[in-house]
C-alpha positions as CSV (number, residue, x, y, z in Angstrom):
1,M,-74.1,-23.4,110.3
2,C,-72.0,-20.6,111.7
3,A,-73.6,-17.2,111.3
4,F,-70.7,-15.2,112.6
5,A,-67.6,-14.2,110.7
6,M,-64.8,-16.7,110.4
7,S,-61.4,-15.4,109.2
8,A,-58.7,-17.6,107.9
9,K,-55.2,-17.4,109.4
10,P,-52.1,-17.8,107.2
11,S,-51.5,-21.5,106.4
12,E,-48.2,-23.1,107.2
13,K,-46.6,-24.8,104.2
14,A,-45.7,-28.4,104.8
15,V,-42.2,-29.6,103.8
16,S,-41.4,-33.3,103.6
17,K,-38.1,-34.7,105.0
18,D,-36.1,-37.9,104.6
19,G,-36.7,-40.6,107.2
20,P,-40.0,-40.8,109.2
21,P,-42.9,-38.8,107.6
22,S,-42.8,-35.2,108.8
23,C,-44.4,-31.9,108.2
24,S,-41.8,-29.3,108.9
25,T,-38.6,-28.7,110.8
26,K,-40.6,-26.8,113.4
27,Q,-42.8,-29.8,114.1
28,H,-39.7,-32.1,114.5
29,Q,-38.5,-29.7,117.2
30,E,-41.6,-30.0,119.3
31,S,-40.5,-29.5,122.9
32,A,-41.8,-30.4,126.3
33,D,-43.6,-27.1,126.7
34,V,-46.0,-27.5,123.7
35,L,-48.9,-30.0,123.3
36,T,-50.7,-30.4,120.0
37,V,-54.3,-31.4,119.4
38,F,-55.0,-32.2,115.7
39,L,-58.6,-31.7,114.5
40,T,-60.1,-33.1,111.3
41,G,-63.6,-33.9,110.1
42,N,-66.3,-33.1,107.5
43,E,-64.5,-35.3,104.9
44,L,-68.0,-35.8,103.4
45,G,-66.7,-38.8,101.5
46,E,-63.5,-37.4,100.1
47,L,-60.9,-40.1,100.6
48,K,-58.3,-38.4,98.4
49,P,-58.1,-35.8,95.7
50,C,-59.3,-37.0,92.3
51,G,-55.9,-36.6,90.7
52,C,-57.2,-35.1,87.5
53,S,-55.2,-31.9,87.9
54,G,-52.4,-30.4,90.0
55,G,-52.8,-28.2,93.0
56,Q,-55.3,-30.3,94.9
57,L,-55.3,-30.5,98.6
58,G,-56.3,-33.5,100.8
59,G,-55.9,-37.2,101.1
60,L,-56.1,-39.5,104.1
61,D,-52.7,-41.0,103.1
62,R,-51.0,-37.6,103.6
63,R,-52.2,-37.0,107.1
64,A,-49.5,-39.2,108.7
65,A,-46.9,-36.8,107.5
66,I,-48.6,-34.1,109.6
67,F,-49.4,-36.2,112.7
68,N,-45.9,-37.8,112.9
69,G,-44.3,-34.5,113.0
70,V,-45.3,-34.3,116.7
71,P,-44.2,-37.0,119.2
72,A,-47.0,-39.4,120.1
73,L,-46.8,-38.4,123.8
74,K,-47.3,-34.8,123.0
75,R,-50.3,-35.0,120.7
76,M,-54.0,-35.9,120.6
77,I,-55.8,-36.6,117.3
78,I,-59.6,-36.0,117.1
79,S,-62.2,-36.4,114.3
80,T,-65.2,-34.1,114.6
81,G,-67.3,-36.5,112.4
82,S,-69.4,-36.2,109.2
83,F,-67.4,-38.8,107.4
84,V,-69.7,-39.1,104.4
85,K,-72.5,-37.1,102.6
86,S,-75.3,-39.7,102.6
87,N,-76.2,-43.3,103.4
88,G,-76.1,-44.5,99.7
89,D,-74.2,-47.7,98.7
90,Q,-71.0,-45.9,97.8
91,D,-71.0,-43.7,100.9
92,Q,-71.4,-46.8,103.1
93,I,-68.4,-48.3,101.5
94,K,-66.5,-45.1,102.1
95,F,-67.6,-45.0,105.7
96,D,-66.1,-48.4,106.4
97,I,-62.9,-47.4,104.7
98,M,-62.8,-44.1,106.7
99,I,-63.1,-46.0,110.0
100,Q,-60.2,-48.2,109.0
101,A,-58.1,-45.2,107.9
102,H,-58.7,-43.4,111.2
103,D,-57.6,-46.5,113.1
104,L,-54.4,-46.8,111.0
105,L,-53.7,-43.1,111.6
106,G,-53.9,-43.6,115.4
107,Y,-56.9,-41.3,116.2
108,D,-57.5,-40.9,119.9
109,L,-61.2,-39.9,119.5
110,L,-64.0,-40.0,117.0
111,N,-67.1,-37.8,117.4
112,L,-70.1,-39.4,115.7
113,T,-72.9,-37.3,114.1
114,E,-76.4,-38.6,113.9
115,R,-75.7,-39.8,110.3
116,D,-72.4,-41.4,111.3
117,I,-74.3,-43.4,114.0
118,E,-77.0,-44.5,111.5
119,I,-74.4,-45.8,108.9
120,A,-72.3,-47.5,111.6
121,R,-75.4,-49.3,112.8
122,N,-76.3,-50.3,109.3
123,L,-72.8,-51.7,108.7
124,G,-72.7,-53.5,112.1
125,L,-69.8,-51.4,113.2
126,L,-71.5,-49.3,116.0
127,A,-71.0,-51.7,118.9
128,G,-67.3,-52.3,118.0
129,L,-66.2,-48.7,117.9
130,H,-64.0,-47.5,120.7
131,N,-63.1,-44.0,122.0
132,V,-66.1,-42.4,120.4
133,I,-68.4,-39.6,121.7
134,S,-71.6,-38.2,120.4
135,S,-74.3,-35.7,121.3
136,H,-76.8,-38.2,120.0
137,K,-77.9,-41.1,122.2
138,P,-78.8,-44.3,120.2
139,A,-80.9,-46.8,122.2
140,D,-78.9,-49.8,121.2
141,V,-75.4,-48.8,122.4
142,N,-74.0,-46.5,125.1
143,I,-72.0,-43.7,123.6
144,P,-70.6,-41.1,126.0
145,A,-70.8,-37.4,125.4
146,K,-67.2,-36.7,126.5
147,F,-63.7,-38.1,126.5
148,T,-60.5,-37.1,128.4
149,K,-56.9,-37.7,127.7
150,Q,-54.1,-36.7,130.0
151,L,-50.9,-35.3,128.6
152,S,-47.7,-34.0,130.2
153,L,-46.7,-30.4,129.9
154,K,-43.5,-29.2,131.7
155,K,-43.8,-32.2,134.0
156,A,-47.4,-31.1,134.9
157,V,-50.5,-33.1,134.0
158,V,-52.9,-31.5,131.5
159,A,-56.4,-33.1,131.1
160,V,-57.7,-32.4,127.6
161,T,-61.5,-33.1,127.7
162,V,-63.5,-33.2,124.4
163,A,-67.3,-33.1,124.6
164,A,-70.1,-33.0,122.0
165,L,-73.3,-31.0,122.4
166,D,-76.4,-30.8,120.2
167,T,-77.1,-27.1,120.4
168,E,-80.3,-27.4,118.3
169,S,-82.2,-29.7,120.7
170,G,-80.1,-29.6,123.9
171,K,-79.8,-26.7,126.3
172,I,-76.6,-24.6,126.5
173,E,-76.7,-25.0,130.2
174,H,-75.7,-28.6,129.8
175,V,-72.2,-27.4,129.0
176,R,-71.6,-27.1,132.8
177,E,-72.4,-30.8,133.2
178,L,-69.9,-31.9,130.5
179,F,-66.7,-30.6,132.0
180,D,-65.1,-31.3,135.4
181,S,-62.4,-29.3,137.1
182,P,-60.2,-31.9,138.9
183,R,-57.9,-30.5,141.6
184,G,-54.2,-30.2,140.9
185,V,-54.6,-30.7,137.2
186,Q,-54.6,-28.1,134.4
187,T,-57.5,-28.5,132.0
188,V,-58.2,-27.7,128.4
189,N,-61.9,-28.1,127.4
190,I,-62.9,-28.6,123.8
191,L,-66.6,-28.5,122.8
192,I,-67.8,-29.8,119.4
193,V,-71.2,-28.4,118.4
194,N,-73.5,-29.1,115.5
195,H,-74.8,-25.5,115.2
196,C,-73.1,-22.2,115.9
197,D,-74.0,-18.6,115.9
198,E,-73.6,-15.6,118.3
199,R,-76.6,-16.7,120.3
200,I,-74.7,-19.9,121.1
201,V,-71.2,-18.7,121.3
202,G,-72.0,-15.7,123.6
203,P,-73.6,-17.7,126.5
204,I,-70.9,-20.4,126.2
205,A,-68.2,-17.7,126.4
206,E,-69.9,-16.2,129.5
207,M,-69.6,-19.5,131.3
208,A,-65.8,-19.4,131.1
209,I,-65.6,-23.2,130.9
210,V,-64.9,-24.0,127.3
211,D,-61.4,-23.2,125.9
212,C,-62.0,-24.2,122.3
213,L,-65.3,-24.3,120.5
214,V,-65.4,-26.4,117.3
215,C,-68.2,-25.2,114.9
216,P,-69.5,-26.7,111.7
217,A,-67.5,-25.8,108.6
218,E,-68.7,-23.3,106.1
219,S,-65.5,-23.2,104.1
220,D,-63.2,-25.9,102.7
221,E,-60.3,-24.4,104.7
222,A,-59.9,-24.8,108.4
223,M,-60.5,-21.4,110.1
224,V,-60.3,-19.6,113.4
225,S,-62.8,-16.8,114.3
226,D,-61.9,-13.5,115.8
227,Y,-65.2,-13.6,117.8
228,L,-64.7,-11.3,120.8
229,N,-61.0,-12.1,120.7
230,K,-61.5,-14.0,123.9
231,R,-62.1,-17.5,125.2
232,P,-63.3,-19.8,123.8
233,L,-61.2,-20.0,120.7
234,V,-63.8,-20.6,118.0
235,V,-62.6,-22.7,115.1
236,S,-63.8,-24.9,112.3
237,V,-61.9,-27.8,110.6
238,G,-62.9,-27.2,107.0
239,R,-64.4,-29.6,104.6
240,F,-63.4,-32.5,102.3
241,G,-60.3,-33.2,104.4
242,R,-58.1,-30.7,102.7
243,Y,-56.7,-29.2,105.9
244,V,-55.7,-30.4,109.4
245,G,-56.4,-28.1,112.2
246,R,-53.5,-27.8,114.6
247,L,-54.5,-26.6,118.1
248,Q,-51.3,-25.9,120.2
249,I,-51.4,-25.7,124.0
250,S,-48.5,-24.1,125.9
251,A,-47.9,-22.6,129.3
252,A,-48.4,-18.8,129.5
253,E,-46.0,-16.8,131.5
254,G,-47.6,-15.3,134.6
255,E,-51.1,-16.7,133.8
256,D,-53.2,-19.4,135.4
257,R,-54.7,-20.6,132.1
258,L,-52.9,-22.3,129.3
259,K,-52.3,-20.5,126.1
260,L,-54.0,-21.8,122.9
261,S,-53.3,-21.1,119.3
262,F,-54.8,-22.5,116.1
263,L,-53.3,-23.0,112.7
264,P,-54.8,-24.7,109.5
265,V,-52.2,-26.9,107.9
266,P,-52.9,-27.7,104.2
267,L,-52.4,-31.3,103.0
268,T,-50.3,-30.5,99.9
269,E,-49.2,-32.7,97.1
270,D,-45.5,-32.7,98.2
271,L,-46.3,-34.5,101.4
272,P,-45.2,-38.2,101.5
273,R,-48.0,-40.8,101.5
274,E,-48.4,-43.5,104.1
275,K,-48.1,-46.8,102.4
276,S,-50.8,-48.6,104.5
277,L,-53.3,-45.9,103.6
278,V,-52.4,-46.0,99.9
279,E,-53.1,-49.8,100.0
280,L,-56.4,-49.2,101.8
281,Y,-57.5,-46.9,99.0
282,K,-56.7,-49.6,96.5
283,T,-58.9,-51.9,98.6
284,Y,-61.7,-49.3,98.3
285,Q,-61.3,-49.2,94.5
286,Q,-61.5,-53.0,94.3
287,I,-64.7,-53.0,96.4
288,V,-66.3,-50.4,94.2
289,K,-65.5,-52.5,91.2
290,M,-66.8,-55.8,92.7
291,E,-70.0,-54.1,93.8
292,N,-70.5,-53.0,90.1
293,L,-71.6,-49.5,91.2
294,L,-71.3,-48.2,87.6
295,E,-74.3,-50.2,86.5
296,K,-76.3,-49.5,89.6
297,Q,-76.4,-45.7,88.9
298,P,-80.0,-44.3,88.6
299,R,-80.4,-42.7,85.2
300,F,-82.6,-40.0,83.8
301,I,-84.7,-40.6,80.7
302,L,-83.7,-38.4,77.7
303,P,-86.5,-36.2,76.2
304,D,-88.2,-37.0,72.9
305,G,-86.7,-40.4,72.5
306,L,-83.2,-39.1,72.1
307,E,-80.2,-41.4,72.5
308,Y,-76.4,-41.1,72.6
309,A,-74.7,-42.3,69.4
310,G,-71.0,-41.8,70.2
311,S,-68.4,-39.4,68.6
312,E,-67.6,-41.8,65.8
313,S,-71.1,-41.3,64.4
314,C,-70.4,-37.6,63.9
315,K,-67.3,-38.1,61.8
316,A,-69.0,-38.6,58.4
317,C,-70.3,-35.0,58.3
318,H,-67.9,-33.3,60.7
319,E,-64.7,-34.9,59.7
320,Y,-62.5,-31.8,60.4
321,A,-63.9,-31.3,63.9
322,Y,-63.7,-35.0,64.7
323,E,-60.0,-35.2,63.6
324,K,-59.1,-32.2,65.6
325,W,-61.0,-33.4,68.6
326,S,-59.2,-36.7,68.5
327,T,-55.9,-35.0,69.1
328,K,-57.1,-33.2,72.3
329,A,-57.0,-34.3,75.9
330,H,-60.8,-34.7,76.0
331,A,-60.5,-37.6,73.6
332,R,-58.2,-39.4,76.1
333,A,-60.2,-38.6,79.2
334,Y,-61.0,-42.2,80.0
335,A,-57.3,-43.1,80.1
336,T,-56.7,-40.7,82.9
337,L,-59.1,-42.7,85.0
338,E,-57.3,-46.0,84.1
339,K,-54.0,-44.4,85.2
340,E,-55.5,-43.6,88.6
341,G,-57.4,-46.9,88.8
342,T,-60.8,-45.1,89.2
343,Q,-62.5,-46.2,86.0
344,Y,-65.1,-48.2,88.0
345,D,-66.0,-45.3,90.3
346,P,-69.3,-43.6,89.5
347,E,-68.1,-40.3,91.1
348,C,-65.1,-40.2,88.8
349,I,-66.5,-41.7,85.6
350,V,-69.3,-39.1,85.1
351,C,-66.8,-36.4,83.9
352,H,-64.8,-38.7,81.6
353,V,-67.5,-40.4,79.4
354,V,-70.6,-39.5,77.5
355,G,-74.0,-39.4,79.1
356,Y,-73.3,-41.5,82.2
357,T,-76.3,-40.2,84.2
358,Y,-78.8,-40.8,81.3
359,Q,-80.4,-43.8,79.7
360,S,-78.5,-44.8,76.5
361,G,-75.4,-43.2,78.0
362,F,-72.1,-44.8,79.2
363,V,-72.6,-48.0,81.3
364,S,-69.2,-49.7,81.2
365,E,-66.2,-50.1,78.8
366,D,-67.5,-53.6,77.8
367,K,-71.1,-52.5,77.0
368,T,-70.7,-49.0,75.8
369,G,-67.1,-48.5,74.8
370,H,-68.1,-46.1,72.0
371,L,-69.1,-43.6,74.7
372,K,-65.7,-43.5,76.5
373,N,-64.0,-40.1,76.8
374,V,-65.4,-36.6,76.7
375,G,-67.0,-36.6,73.2
376,C,-69.1,-34.5,70.9
377,E,-72.3,-35.2,72.7
378,N,-71.1,-33.9,76.1
379,C,-71.1,-30.4,74.8
380,H,-73.5,-30.6,71.9
381,G,-76.2,-32.9,73.2
382,P,-77.3,-36.5,72.3
383,G,-77.0,-37.0,68.5
384,S,-79.4,-39.8,67.5
385,K,-82.1,-37.6,65.8
386,H,-79.5,-35.2,64.3
387,N,-77.7,-38.1,62.8
388,Q,-80.9,-39.4,61.3
389,Y,-82.2,-36.1,60.0
390,P,-79.2,-33.8,59.9
391,L,-80.9,-31.0,58.0
392,L,-84.1,-31.0,60.1
393,E,-83.0,-31.9,63.6
394,K,-80.4,-29.9,65.6
395,T,-78.8,-31.3,68.7
396,T,-80.4,-30.2,71.9
397,E,-80.3,-30.5,75.7
398,P,-78.9,-32.0,77.8
399,K,-75.6,-30.3,77.1
400,S,-72.7,-30.0,79.6
401,K,-71.0,-26.7,80.5
402,C,-67.3,-26.6,81.2
403,T,-67.9,-25.8,84.9
404,D,-70.0,-28.9,85.3
405,C,-66.7,-30.8,85.6
406,H,-64.0,-28.1,85.9
407,T,-65.0,-27.3,89.5
408,P,-62.6,-26.0,92.2
409,E,-62.6,-29.5,93.7
410,H,-61.5,-31.3,90.5
411,S,-59.8,-28.6,88.5
412,A,-58.1,-26.2,90.9
413,N,-56.5,-24.0,88.2
414,Y,-59.6,-23.5,86.0
415,A,-61.1,-20.5,87.6
416,G,-59.5,-17.4,86.2
417,N,-57.9,-19.3,83.3
418,E,-61.0,-20.2,81.3
419,K,-59.6,-18.7,78.1
420,S,-56.4,-20.8,78.1
421,Y,-58.4,-23.9,78.9
422,L,-60.7,-23.3,76.0
423,E,-57.7,-22.9,73.7
424,K,-56.6,-26.4,74.6
425,I,-59.7,-28.0,73.1
426,V,-60.2,-25.9,70.0
427,H,-61.4,-28.3,67.3
428,W,-63.5,-26.0,65.1
429,R,-62.8,-23.6,62.2
430,E,-63.0,-20.0,63.5
431,P,-65.0,-17.8,63.7
432,K,-67.7,-20.4,64.5
433,A,-66.6,-21.2,68.1
434,A,-69.3,-19.2,69.8
435,S,-72.1,-21.0,68.0
436,N,-70.6,-24.5,68.0
437,V,-69.6,-24.7,71.7
438,K,-71.8,-24.0,74.7
């Protein structure tokens, strides 16, 4: 991970236009004296925002609106890799979908991390991938460490070379072997590394070979570093696909080297969605359903023989609370999944039902329909013993906290507005709120 300071630059707000997908008027006016290299990566399995609340960034289907704002002959699109978090069943499905999405989006180059290579091999995709690079060398297929694309800038040829280096096991001196300097051609050298700190950036900068150094992301937002305020330009592409990094290349008056600038572009909700990628996500949802991932979820055993009983079982003794709860959004949480078509997705279902990750918790609508929605036992704990001996047994752990589900990723406006969110779910008689709700 990067140990030096990364400072975010102001993001450019994207504005959609009629006609072909676009990002902004400025992008539509791209001229012959500017080239654009788009950088993405570190999606870590995020195909699109969950859609549970507004203000969420990201989505593979929104990227075309950014990319198509620049003419195809004036751009290069690069993925730095890390498509998914792990090699589990769901992540392997996502990986295949990611590869298809990048093909539909017209990526020029994919950098594969060691995990990417392992999953691609498991899925039988590795040998069929084209225009890929990697700092890792699998024995069963030849993957180069660099890739070059030639673009035209003011009628001159610019060779943009992208290379990958494993800085943890490889030697920094190998940078010299990765980049050529062809005569009569201007060059821009981009190096993707898997580890980054001052001990790495310093020696690379001294070589005066690399123009842009792409480091692992520490933040969700794409960033540019002020490191030494010199070459190379040190950037990261952010995480979870919420930003597209836009590296612009232009001729500098009176200078031999080309001028570089970097800007993180947020993938905002107002951007148009590419139809083919919307359909691809629906394919992903169908695969998740057919693979029955909901019932394959490993589950924890509840302590002391506890079981989940469902909110209806609480009504007899807590009628006031039950009736009030039934009018709140939590009581309709499962319906929001059905609206988005994600009711078969384990990553989504966990925050919309009771006890999904525990034995006796939600399994499916058919088998455990009484545990749909965010119910009493989410906050108060499994109720089987309390129902049986209400005067002797109190509900106990596991209990959920609001922030277990209202995270920055899934509930962008929650932080700083906790009080107003709590007011939306009040279903108790004051002043007992503090003792009744965790």
